[in-house]
All heavy atoms as an XYZ file, in Angstrom:
854
protein
N      91.203    120.028    117.471
C      89.881    119.528    117.137
C      89.991    118.587    115.935
O      90.594    118.910    114.922
C      88.968    120.711    116.800
C      87.570    120.315    116.461
S      86.579    121.824    116.297
C      85.116    121.128    115.701
N      89.389    117.433    116.036
C      89.423    116.443    114.969
C      88.311    116.740    113.973
O      87.162    116.942    114.344
C      89.247    115.016    115.537
C      89.184    114.002    114.422
C      90.366    114.691    116.506
N      88.680    116.770    112.686
C      87.677    116.994    111.652
C      86.863    115.730    111.447
O      87.400    114.623    111.471
C      88.336    117.388    110.332
C      88.973    118.748    110.364
C      89.521    119.091    109.002
C      90.146    120.462    109.020
N      90.676    120.834    107.714
N      85.585    115.909    111.237
C      84.712    114.769    111.014
C      84.767    114.355    109.545
O      84.753    115.187    108.655
C      83.276    115.144    111.385
C      82.321    113.993    111.303
C      80.929    114.366    111.762
O      80.805    115.214    112.649
O      79.980    113.802    111.216
N      84.854    113.058    109.323
C      84.820    112.530    107.965
C      83.359    112.471    107.530
O      82.571    111.739    108.120
C      85.436    111.136    107.898
C      86.859    111.082    108.314
S      87.906    111.831    107.072
C      89.503    111.538    107.773
N      82.999    113.240    106.525
C      81.592    113.327    106.155
C      81.229    112.563    104.890
O      80.070    112.323    104.641
C      81.180    114.801    105.979
O      82.043    115.417    105.034
C      81.260    115.552    107.293
N      82.200    112.198    104.094
C      81.911    111.495    102.850
C      82.396    110.047    102.937
O      83.498    109.793    103.404
C      82.580    112.185    101.657
C      82.071    113.568    101.423
C      82.757    114.671    101.907
C      80.886    113.788    100.731
C      82.279    115.956    101.708
C      80.395    115.061    100.532
C      81.095    116.142    101.022
O      80.617    117.399    100.837
N      81.568    109.139    102.478
C      81.934    107.728    102.435
C      81.661    107.224    101.022
O      80.613    107.504    100.447
C      81.122    106.895    103.443
C      81.405    107.372    104.870
C      81.457    105.409    103.306
C      80.561    106.697    105.922
N      82.621    106.511    100.475
C      82.479    105.944     99.141
C      83.066    104.543     99.157
O      84.030    104.277     99.874
C      83.229    106.810     98.123
O      83.064    106.302     96.816
N      82.471    103.649     98.378
C      83.036    102.301     98.291
C      82.941    101.802     96.860
O      82.119    102.278     96.074
C      82.333    101.341     99.247
O      81.012    101.102     98.830
N      83.806    100.849     96.565
C      83.827    100.242     95.241
C      84.187     98.767     95.417
O      84.990     98.423     96.280
C      84.840    100.966     94.314
C      84.733    100.440     92.882
C      86.238    100.875     94.842
C      85.508    101.273     91.877
N      83.557     97.931     94.629
C      83.872     96.507     94.627
C      84.749     96.208     93.421
O      84.439     96.623     92.312
C      82.597     95.666     94.558
C      81.771     95.806     95.813
O      82.305     95.760     96.916
N      80.482     95.984     95.660
N      85.838     95.489     93.670
C      86.784     95.124     92.619
C      86.854     93.602     92.578
O      87.069     92.965     93.612
C      88.192     95.690     92.913
C      88.164     97.213     93.051
C      89.188     95.241     91.860
C      87.888     97.968     91.781
N      86.671     93.024     91.398
C      86.694     91.573     91.246
C      87.798     91.149     90.288
O      88.050     91.821     89.292
C      85.360     91.072     90.677
O      84.305     91.400     91.526
N      88.392     90.015     90.589
C      89.338     89.406     89.661
C      88.573     88.366     88.855
O      88.412     87.223     89.281
C      90.517     88.751     90.387
C      91.486     88.096     89.419
O      91.308     88.157     88.208
N      92.508     87.463     89.958
N      88.099     88.776     87.693
C      87.326     87.887     86.823
C      88.220     87.164     85.815
O      87.721     86.439     84.969
C      86.255     88.688     86.087
N      89.537     87.372     85.936
C      90.452     86.707     84.999
C      90.690     85.265     85.443
O      90.226     84.834     86.496
C      91.782     87.466     84.939
O      92.548     87.227     86.094
N      91.468     84.552     84.649
C      91.780     83.166     84.991
C      93.173     83.030     85.622
O      93.726     81.948     85.705
C      91.664     82.269     83.759
C      92.592     82.686     82.635
O      93.279     83.725     82.758
O      92.643     81.979     81.615
N      93.739     84.185     86.077
C      95.055     84.189     86.704
C      95.037     85.097     87.929
O      94.268     86.047     88.000
C      96.109     84.715     85.730
C      96.336     83.832     84.526
C      97.429     84.412     83.654
C      97.831     83.449     82.572
N      97.075     83.465     81.382
N      95.921     84.797     88.876
C      96.099     85.696     90.007
C      96.631     87.029     89.478
O      97.455     87.051     88.563
C      97.105     85.087     90.992
C      97.366     85.965     92.197
C      98.336     85.313     93.166
O      99.552     85.484     92.964
O      97.876     84.630     94.092
N      96.154     88.117     90.030
C      96.628     89.443     89.631
C      97.088     90.204     90.875
O      96.902     89.743     91.998
C      95.539     90.243     88.869
C      94.320     90.474     89.747
C      95.167     89.553     87.567
C      93.296     91.414     89.148
N      97.646     91.380     90.644
C      98.072     92.249     91.737
C      97.072     93.400     91.849
O      96.754     94.061     90.863
C      99.483     92.818     91.493
C     100.515     91.693     91.427
C      99.855     93.841     92.562
C     100.684     90.912     92.716
N      96.588     93.613     93.052
C      95.733     94.753     93.374
C      96.654     95.792     93.998
O      97.298     95.531     95.014
C      94.641     94.331     94.366
C      93.863     95.468     94.936
C      92.751     95.961     94.267
C      94.225     96.052     96.133
C      92.016     97.017     94.794
C      93.503     97.107     96.667
C      92.401     97.596     95.991
N      96.760     96.959     93.375
C      97.616     98.030     93.886
C      96.751     99.148     94.435
O      95.827     99.616     93.759
C      98.510     98.582     92.777
O      99.409     97.595     92.343
N      97.055     99.563     95.656
C      96.324    100.653     96.302
C      97.241    101.858     96.387
O      98.307    101.810     97.022
C      95.857    100.231     97.692
C      95.003    101.235     98.451
C      93.715    101.553     97.686
C      94.670    100.705     99.840
N      96.844    102.919     95.730
C      97.659    104.133     95.656
C      96.942    105.305     96.311
O      95.719    105.358     96.302
C      97.949    104.462     94.181
C      98.773    103.410     93.452
C     100.200    103.284     93.941
O     100.657    104.118     94.746
O     100.872    102.338     93.531
N      97.694    106.223     96.897
C      99.117    106.494     96.711
C     100.041    105.788     97.699
O     101.204    106.147     97.802
C      99.187    108.001     96.906
C      98.175    108.278     97.963
C      97.048    107.315     97.654
N      99.574    104.791     98.420
C     100.399    104.131     99.432
C     101.395    103.140     98.844
O     102.257    102.655     99.562
C      99.508    103.447    100.476
C      98.623    104.411    101.176
C      98.948    105.199    102.254
C      97.287    104.727    100.850
N      97.888    105.979    102.601
C      96.836    105.714    101.750
C      96.393    104.288     99.870
C      95.568    106.251    101.705
C      95.122    104.829     99.834
C      94.717    105.809    100.742
N     101.243    102.773     97.579
C     102.155    101.821     96.958
C     101.968    100.407     97.482
O     102.855     99.578     97.386
N     100.812    100.140     98.009
C     100.530     98.826     98.594
C     100.094     97.849     97.506
O      99.273     98.184     96.665
C      99.418     98.986     99.629
C      99.220     97.801    100.495
C      98.285     98.090    101.655
O      98.080     99.270    102.005
O      97.755     97.128    102.201
N     100.654     96.654     97.524
C     100.303     95.636     96.536
C      99.834     94.380     97.260
O     100.500     93.901     98.178
C     101.496     95.316     95.639
C     101.902     96.506     94.798
C     102.979     96.163     93.799
O     103.800     95.299     94.013
N     102.941     96.851     92.671
N      98.682     93.873     96.824
C      98.063     92.706     97.444
C      97.770     91.691     96.340
O      97.189     92.048     95.310
C      96.747     93.091     98.157
C      96.994     94.197     99.187
C      96.107     91.869     98.802
C      95.717     94.845     99.722
N      98.149     90.435     96.561
C      97.815     89.386     95.592
C      96.309     89.171     95.613
O      95.691     89.093     96.668
C      98.539     88.086     95.926
C     100.019     88.162     95.684
C     100.698     86.861     96.019
C     102.197     86.978     95.799
N     102.889     85.728     96.147
N      95.738     89.073     94.419
C      94.295     88.902     94.277
C      94.035     87.592     93.531
O      94.178     87.523     92.313
C      93.714     90.103     93.534
C      92.237     90.192     93.561
S      91.700     91.768     92.836
C      90.043     91.800     93.476
N      93.634     86.538     94.270
C      93.403     85.243     93.633
C      92.269     85.273     92.605
O      91.396     86.154     92.637
C      93.032     84.326     94.807
C      93.535     85.037     96.024
C      93.450     86.502     95.707
N      92.267     84.302     91.733
C      91.210     84.156     90.733
C      89.854     84.114     91.439
O      89.687     83.422     92.443
C      91.420     82.854     89.919
C      90.248     82.594     88.991
C      92.723     82.918     89.155
N      88.906     84.891     90.934
C      87.548     84.893     91.469
C      87.339     85.685     92.747
O      86.222     85.785     93.240
N      88.390     86.259     93.308
C      88.231     87.002     94.558
C      87.604     88.366     94.316
O      87.654     88.924     93.213
C      89.573     87.144     95.279
O      90.486     87.864     94.487
N      86.997     88.900     95.388
C      86.342     90.208     95.340
C      86.803     91.032     96.528
O      86.762     90.553     97.661
C      84.825     90.046     95.384
C      84.281     89.316     94.190
C      82.793     89.108     94.300
C      82.336     88.286     93.090
N      80.929     87.984     93.129
N      87.251     92.226     96.254
C      87.666     93.159     97.301
C      86.657     94.291     97.369
O      86.171     94.762     96.340
C      89.045     93.757     97.008
C      90.207     92.798     97.108
C      91.478     93.234     96.803
C      90.048     91.473     97.497
C      92.573     92.385     96.882
C      91.133     90.606     97.579
C      92.403     91.071     97.274
N      86.379     94.741     98.583
C      85.540     95.917     98.798
C      86.461     96.997     99.346
O      87.103     96.806    100.381
C      84.404     95.611     99.774
C      83.550     96.820    100.066
O      83.524     97.301    101.188
N      82.857     97.319     99.070
N      86.563     98.116     98.633
C      87.438     99.215     99.015
C      86.542    100.345     99.514
O      85.649    100.807     98.801
C      88.289     99.693     97.816
C      89.301    100.730     98.266
C      88.983     98.511     97.138
N      86.773    100.775    100.762
C      85.922    101.776    101.403
C      86.772    102.974    101.806
O      87.831    102.807    102.424
C      85.220    101.191    102.648
C      84.352    102.241    103.318
C      84.410     99.961    102.287
N      86.307    104.163    101.462
C      87.023    105.386    101.832
C      86.110    106.306    102.619
O      84.928    106.444    102.303
C      87.521    106.108    100.586
N      86.675    106.922    103.648
C      86.014    107.991    104.388
C      86.854    109.233    104.175
O      88.084    109.160    104.182
C      85.925    107.656    105.873
C      85.020    106.481    106.160
C      84.917    106.217    107.636
C      83.998    105.035    107.884
N      83.869    104.730    109.309
N      86.185    110.365    103.983
C      86.919    111.558    103.590
C      86.261    112.832    104.102
O      85.056    112.871    104.321
C      86.984    111.599    102.061
O      87.619    112.752    101.612
N      87.086    113.874    104.231
C      86.589    115.201    104.586
C      86.000    115.909    103.368
O      85.250    116.854    103.504
C      87.730    116.059    105.137
C      88.342    115.541    106.401
C      89.603    116.294    106.763
O      90.012    117.217    106.029
O      90.187    115.946    107.790
N      86.416    115.484    102.182
C      85.924    116.133    100.971
C      85.403    115.094     99.989
O      85.859    113.950     99.977
C      87.005    116.988    100.320
C      88.217    116.221     99.841
C      89.353    117.127     99.432
O      89.809    117.942    100.220
N      89.819    116.982     98.211
N      84.471    115.510     99.183
C      83.890    114.610     98.195
C      84.938    114.211     97.166
O      85.799    115.004     96.806
C      82.718    115.316     97.512
C      81.832    114.402     96.739
C      80.554    115.074     96.293
O      80.420    116.297     96.428
O      79.692    114.351     95.795
N      84.867    112.996     96.716
C      85.806    112.502     95.720
C      85.381    111.138     95.242
O      84.353    110.610     95.666
N      86.178    110.576     94.364
C      85.868    109.233     93.863
C      87.166    108.506     93.552
O      88.210    109.114     93.351
C      84.979    109.308     92.617
O      85.624    110.025     91.591
N      87.064    107.187     93.517
C      88.212    106.359     93.185
C      88.512    106.459     91.699
O      87.616    106.638     90.890
C      87.916    104.891     93.502
C      87.772    104.598     94.967
C      86.530    104.370     95.526
C      88.883    104.529     95.791
C      86.386    104.081     96.869
C      88.755    104.239     97.145
C      87.503    104.019     97.676
N      89.792    106.339     91.355
C      90.205    106.149     89.970
C      90.650    104.695     89.886
O      91.381    104.214     90.755
C      91.399    107.030     89.622
C      91.101    108.495     89.494
C      92.366    109.247     89.123
O      92.818    109.132     87.960
O      92.916    109.921     89.999
N      90.211    103.987     88.861
C      90.567    102.581     88.706
C      91.227    102.387     87.347
O      90.718    102.848     86.333
C      89.320    101.669     88.817
C      89.729    100.205     88.706
C      88.579    101.924     90.123
N      92.371    101.716     87.353
C      93.100    101.408     86.127
C      93.249     99.895     86.031
O      93.612     99.246     87.011
C      94.485    102.054     86.149
C      94.450    103.565     86.240
C      95.834    104.159     86.425
O      96.850    103.447     86.268
O      95.903    105.353     86.734
N      92.966     99.365     84.855
C      93.050     97.927     84.625
C      94.224     97.625     83.706
O      94.280     98.122     82.588
C      91.757     97.412     83.984
C      90.542     97.639     84.855
C      89.777     98.791     84.726
C      90.175     96.703     85.811
C      88.669     99.002     85.532
C      89.068     96.906     86.616
C      88.319     98.053     86.472
O      87.223     98.267     87.277
N      95.151     96.823     84.191
C      96.275     96.372     83.385
C      96.117     94.889     83.100
O      95.164     94.251     83.551
N      97.072     94.338     82.382
C      97.001     92.925     82.016
C      97.017     92.010     83.236
O      96.276     91.045     83.304
C      98.166     92.578     81.086
C      98.057     91.187     80.504
C      99.130     90.929     79.472
O      99.441     91.838     78.675
O      99.668     89.807     79.484
N      97.854     92.333     84.221
C      97.968     91.495     85.423
C      97.831     92.312     86.700
O      98.297     91.892     87.753
C      99.323     90.776     85.442
C      99.611     89.851     84.285
C      98.831     88.550     84.302
N      98.919     87.808     85.520
C      99.733     86.801     85.764
N     100.576     86.406     84.854
N      99.719     86.171     86.915
N      97.193     93.487     86.594
C      97.125     94.384     87.744
C      95.881     95.260     87.668
O      95.458     95.667     86.589
C      98.378     95.270     87.750
C      98.432     96.272     88.856
C      99.701     97.109     88.826
O     100.088     97.583     87.733
O     100.292     97.300     89.893
N      95.311     95.542     88.828
C      94.263     96.548     88.959
C      94.792     97.575     89.951
O      95.228     97.219     91.045
C      92.938     95.947     89.470
C      92.385     94.935     88.476
C      91.918     97.066     89.729
C      91.147     94.193     88.960
N      94.782     98.839     89.542
C      95.268     99.917     90.401
C      94.072    100.771     90.813
O      93.302    101.225     89.962
C      96.295    100.808     89.674
C      97.461     99.969     89.164
C      96.784    101.922     90.606
C      98.397    100.715     88.223
N      93.926    100.980     92.121
C      92.874    101.849     92.650
C      93.556    103.030     93.332
O      94.396    102.845     94.221
C      91.960    101.093     93.641
C      90.964    102.046     94.279
C      91.232     99.956     92.931
N      93.190    104.228     92.879
C      93.728    105.472     93.438
C      92.661    106.120     94.309
O      91.509    106.256     93.888
C      94.076    106.450     92.320
C      95.262    106.063     91.499
C      95.268    105.233     90.403
C      96.602    106.488     91.684
N      96.537    105.127     89.903
C      97.381    105.890     90.671
C      97.220    107.322     92.612
C      98.746    106.106     90.561
C      98.585    107.535     92.489
C      99.327    106.927     91.476
N      93.053    106.566     95.493
C      92.154    107.313     96.373
C      92.354    108.808     96.131
O      93.267    109.212     95.412
C      92.443    106.960     97.822
N      91.521    109.629     96.715
C      91.573    111.077     96.497
C      91.995    111.780     97.790
O      91.969    111.199     98.869
C      90.220    111.591     95.999
C      89.108    111.438     96.995
C      88.648    112.399     97.857
C      88.317    110.278     97.249
N      87.635    111.899     98.627
C      87.410    110.591     98.273
C      88.300    108.988     96.716
C      86.491    109.679     98.776
C      87.374    108.075     97.219
C      86.498    108.425     98.222
N      92.378    113.057     97.694
C      92.855    113.793     98.865
C      91.870    113.766    100.035
O      90.670    113.881     99.846
C      93.044    115.219     98.335
C      93.385    115.010     96.892
C      92.510    113.854     96.470
N      92.401    113.598    101.202
C      91.765    113.542    102.526
C      91.106    112.203    102.819
O      90.612    111.990    103.917
C      90.771    114.696    102.757
O      89.502    114.430    102.187
N      91.119    111.266    101.870
C      90.458    109.986    102.120
C      91.351    109.035    102.920
O      92.567    109.027    102.783
C      90.014    109.324    100.809
O      91.103    109.051     99.971
N      90.695    108.264    103.764
C      91.322    107.193    104.522
C      90.664    105.915    104.035
O      89.437    105.802    104.035
C      91.126    107.388    106.033
C      91.847    108.666    106.485
C      91.623    106.177    106.811
C      91.606    109.046    107.926
N      91.471    104.952    103.604
C      90.949    103.783    102.890
C      91.179    102.484    103.661
O      92.229    102.292    104.269
C      91.605    103.695    101.496
C      91.161    102.453    100.753
C      91.290    104.945    100.683
N      90.172    101.617    103.570
C      90.279    100.257    104.096
C      89.883     99.302    102.978
O      89.016     99.614    102.165
C      89.362    100.051    105.297
C      89.786    100.871    106.510
C      88.920    100.578    107.704
C      89.407    101.404    108.884
N      88.632    101.138    110.089
N      90.531     98.129    102.947
C      90.248     97.117    101.929
C      89.775     95.855    102.657
O      90.384     95.435    103.640
C      91.499     96.798    101.081
C      91.179     95.758    100.018
C      92.057     98.066    100.443
N      88.695     95.272    102.139
C      88.115     94.083    102.746
C      87.972     92.969    101.716
O      87.712     93.225    100.545
C      86.715     94.391    103.305
C      86.710     95.459    104.359
C      86.522     96.792    104.015
C      86.893     95.134    105.698
C      86.515     97.778    104.981
C      86.890     96.116    106.671
C      86.698     97.447    106.320
N      88.133     91.744    102.179
C      87.849     90.556    101.382
C      87.042     89.635    102.285
O      87.497     89.292    103.382
C      89.138     89.890    100.924
S      88.859     88.459     99.846
N      85.840     89.295    101.850
C      84.937     88.474    102.661
C      84.706     89.095    104.042
O      84.657     88.392    105.057
C      85.461     87.047    102.805
C      85.560     86.333    101.465
O      84.697     86.583    100.594
O      86.487     85.528    101.291
N      84.604     90.418    104.100
C      84.315     91.117    105.347
C      85.500     91.310    106.277
O      85.383     91.945    107.317
N      86.665     90.797    105.911
C      87.864     90.909    106.743
C      88.812     91.942    106.154
O      89.087     91.929    104.956
C      88.555     89.543    106.816
C      89.818     89.540    107.638
C      90.493     88.179    107.586
C      91.836     88.280    108.288
N      92.711     87.177    107.969
N      89.321     92.835    106.998
C      90.290     93.823    106.552
C      91.561     93.153    106.064
O      92.048     92.211    106.689
N      92.095     93.615    104.937
C      93.314     93.033    104.373
C      94.300     94.129    104.013
O      93.944     95.307    103.932
C      93.021     92.158    103.130
C      92.366     92.993    102.028
C      92.169     90.964    103.505
C      92.259     92.257    100.697
N      95.532     93.711    103.749
C      96.575     94.641    103.337
C      97.211     95.335    104.515
O      96.942     95.015    105.676
N      98.052     96.289    104.212
C      98.757     97.083    105.212
C      99.340     96.180    106.297
O      98.916     96.202    107.441
C      97.851     98.146    105.811
C      98.642     99.232    106.499
O      99.858     99.250    106.465
N      97.945    100.143    107.134
N     100.317     95.403    105.904
C     100.919     94.381    106.765
C     101.374     94.885    108.128
O     101.420     94.140    109.086
C     102.111     93.743    106.039
C     101.754     93.079    104.727
C     100.784     91.915    104.871
O     100.809     91.224    105.898
O      99.994     91.708    103.939
N     101.678     96.163    108.234
C     102.190     96.675    109.503
C     101.103     96.772    110.571
O     101.404     96.923    111.746
C     102.822     98.053    109.296
O     101.826     98.990    108.947
N      99.845     96.722    110.159
C      98.756     96.833    111.124
C      98.444     98.268    111.508
O      97.505     98.528    112.257
N      99.224     99.195    111.015
C      98.982    100.612    111.295
C      98.028    101.147    110.238
O      98.154    100.832    109.061
C     100.311    101.405    111.258
C     101.260    100.870    112.330
C     100.072    102.889    111.421
C     102.673    101.398    112.203
N      97.066    101.960    110.664
C      96.098    102.514    109.717
C      96.813    103.345    108.660
O      97.795    104.032    108.942
C      95.079    103.369    110.456
N      96.307    103.258    107.431
C      96.861    104.075    106.355
C      96.568    105.546    106.661
O      95.464    105.882    107.059
C      96.212    103.710    105.032
C      96.525    102.320    104.552
C      95.707    101.974    103.298
N      95.847    100.560    102.999
C      94.999     99.627    103.411
N      93.929     99.950    104.097
N      95.210     98.362    103.108
N      97.533    106.430    106.429
C      97.262    107.856    106.633
C      96.346    108.398    105.543
O      96.219    107.796    104.469
C      98.651    108.491    106.548
C      99.441    107.543    105.698
C      98.888    106.171    105.985
N      95.721    109.526    105.816
C      94.881    110.182    104.810
C      95.729    110.619    103.628
O      96.902    110.966    103.778
C      94.173    111.389    105.418
N      95.134    110.593    102.452
C      95.819    111.050    101.242
C      96.041    112.558    101.357
O      95.105    113.302    101.651
C      94.980    110.728     99.981
C      95.679    111.254     98.729
C      94.718    109.233     99.875
N      97.276    113.022    101.155
C      97.531    114.461    101.224
C      96.892    115.218    100.057
O      96.553    114.622     99.033
C      99.058    114.571    101.175
C      99.546    113.270    100.665
C      98.477    112.251    100.898
N      96.754    116.519    100.220
C      96.175    117.358     99.182
C      97.044    117.414     97.934
O      98.248    117.139     97.991
N      96.432    117.776     96.817
C      97.130    117.967     95.548
C      96.728    119.325     94.987
O      95.702    119.888     95.389
C      96.817    116.837     94.536
C      97.288    115.496     95.069
C      95.349    116.785     94.192
N      97.511    119.878     94.057
C      97.163    121.169     93.481
C      95.784    121.155     92.795
O      95.357    120.125     92.260
C      98.270    121.415     92.453
C      99.423    120.600     92.944
C      98.797    119.386     93.563
N      95.141    122.278     92.809
C      93.829    122.447     92.164
C      93.869    121.940     90.729
O      94.826    122.186     90.006
C      93.443    123.933     92.174
C      92.071    124.229     91.645
C      90.962    123.869     92.620
O      91.194    123.927     93.834
O      89.867    123.525     92.152
N      92.860    121.187     90.339
C      92.759    120.698     88.972
C      93.478    119.388     88.715
O      93.445    118.879     87.600
N      94.151    118.844     89.730
C      94.842    117.577     89.555
C      94.216    116.498     90.428
O      93.592    116.797     91.438
C      96.329    117.706     89.889
C      97.098    118.517     88.874
C      98.593    118.339     89.042
O      99.116    118.371     90.133
N      99.282    118.144     87.924
N      94.401    115.255     90.009
C      93.998    114.117     90.819
C      95.242    113.582     91.511
O      96.369    113.977     91.180
C      93.387    113.000     89.952
O      94.407    112.514     89.061
C      92.180    113.496     89.160
N      95.052    112.678     92.444
C      96.196    112.072     93.116
C      97.118    111.417     92.100
O      98.336    111.612     92.131
C      95.721    111.031     94.150
O      94.802    111.661     95.055
C      96.875    110.463     94.935
N      96.541    110.659     91.161
C      97.376    109.963     90.176
C      98.095    110.930     89.243
O      99.286    110.762     88.974
C      96.559    108.947     89.370
O      95.586    109.587     88.577
N      97.400    111.946     88.752
C      98.058    112.871     87.822
C      99.165    113.662     88.527
O     100.233    113.896     87.955
C      97.048    113.818     87.166
O      96.503    114.726     88.101
N      98.943    114.042     89.784
C      99.954    114.791     90.527
C     101.200    113.934     90.768
O     102.324    114.363     90.492
C      99.391    115.297     91.854
C     100.420    115.969     92.717
C     100.947    117.202     92.353
C     100.870    115.373     93.878
C     101.912    117.825     93.138
C     101.831    115.982     94.667
C     102.357    117.215     94.296
N     101.009    112.708     91.266
C     102.174    111.854     91.538
C     102.925    111.505     90.267
O     104.157    111.496     90.247
C     101.750    110.594     92.281
C     101.452    110.799     93.763
C     101.006    109.502     94.403
C     102.665    111.346     94.493
N     102.200    111.248     89.206
C     102.884    110.927     87.942
C     103.683    112.122     87.420
O     104.777    111.959     86.903
C     101.870    110.450     86.914
C     101.415    109.036     87.229
C     100.558    108.474     86.123
N     100.310    107.068     86.387
C      99.124    106.533     86.534
N      98.038    107.285     86.427
N      98.984    105.247     86.782
N     103.136    113.335     87.571
C     103.895    114.509     87.119
C     105.132    114.720     87.985
O     106.185    115.080     87.479
C     103.001    115.752     87.095
O     102.652    116.155     88.409
N     105.019    114.454     89.287
C     106.171    114.613     90.179
C     107.250    113.568     89.875
O     108.432    113.828     90.049
C     105.724    114.486     91.650
C     104.824    115.604     92.109
S     105.571    117.244     91.964
C     106.877    117.125     93.137
N     106.822    112.394     89.439
C     107.772    111.315     89.148
C     108.226    111.311     87.688
O     108.966    110.430     87.275
C     107.143    109.954     89.493
C     106.804    109.743     90.963
C     106.006    108.464     91.152
C     108.072    109.727     91.810
N     107.751    112.291     86.915
C     108.134    112.397     85.520
C     107.541    111.304     84.644
O     108.118    110.931     83.625
N     106.381    110.804     85.021
C     105.758    109.715     84.264
C     104.536    110.193     83.483
O     103.764    109.377     83.002
C     105.351    108.582     85.211
C     106.550    107.914     85.842
C     106.135    106.751     86.680
C     107.358    106.048     87.233
N     107.018    104.856     87.998
N     104.342    111.486     83.383
C     103.180    111.982     82.645
C     103.582    113.142     81.766
O     104.525    113.836     81.987
C     102.090    112.425     83.621
C     100.735    112.375     82.979
C      99.631    112.474     84.003
O      99.291    113.600     84.406
O      99.130    111.423     84.391
């Protein structure tokens, strides 16, 4: 039996800088060039409630999804990223009290 995705969340990310930046979608490790002035719409469907984590770096914006979410990225209404054309898998679960980013960073020794 397929579980129904009951939660939908979206966030708009804009490159307001004067340089091209990298948009990183985690935990998939996907990196997409984001031209000056471009706007991405990131949409997640999930079995459980959650929210995106967004980190802003000098030349990068990182968006983290939460457990059970399946994410799509759009620019001007067109799906972008995931060069293979295969849908991104749902984010796996993490231990209670952790976020996707905190769990992966602890596993990689970066926190």
